[in-house]
N, C-alpha and C positions, 0 to 999 in steps of 0.2 A: 500583483501575479497574474491577473486576469488574462492578458494577451501574450504573455510570453512565459517561457520556462528556463530557469538558471541551468546551467551544465548540471550541478549538483541535483536539481530538481528530475532531470533526466535521469542521471544515473541513479537514483532511488528508485523510479518507477521501473529503470531496467532490471535493478535487483528485484523488486517486488513480483516482477513477472518472470524471472529465471526459477528453472526446475531447481529445487530441492527437496531431498527425502525428508528432511526434516526442519519446522521452523526456526528451531533452536540455531542451525547452521546458518540460515540467512540473518537472524537477528545478530548472531556472532560476526557477520562479515559486515552487517550494518554500523557495529561498534567500530570495529576496525577502521572501515573505510570513511567513515562520516562522523565518528564520535557520538553517536547516538544511542542511548539506553533502548531498550525494545520498546518502551512506551513511546519514547520520542519517534522512533523509527514508525509506530503504527500512526501516530498522530502525523507525521509528515507524509506518508502514503494517503492518508484519508483526505488531508488536506488538497494533496496533488491530483487525486483522481476526480476530486469534485469540480476541478477546472475545465471549461470547455477546451482549452489547448492540449491538455493532457488528452482528453478524447480523440482531439485530430490527431496528435503525434502517435498514439498506439489505440485505435479504437477497440481491438480485440483484447489486447491486455488489460485495459481500462475497463472495459465491460466485465471481465472475468473477475478483476478485482471488485468492482462494484457488487458483483453477484455473491462473491464471498462474503462480503461484509454484511450484506443483508440475510444471508444465510445464518450466519453468526449472531447477528441481533436478534433476530427471529427465534432462534434456538435459545439465547439467553433470557428473552420474556417468555417464552414457555415456561422455561425451568423456574422462573419466578413465580408464574401464576399457578404452576401445579407443585 
């Protein structure tokens, strides 16, 4: 996966950066379009945004998704500690 993105990876990245009012609607689209559960979709997004080619393809969207992931991770860690 290092230097190339499949068409499906590009479509998943585009879906991940598309504006949705509710996360559940995005997850429903991922299930319908790619046959992925919410967990599988999240795992796919995380795998994709960690690649240099994704950052080169959509630097703004990838940075946003990484920032959101970091924020969620930090919040989860805080809840576990306190």
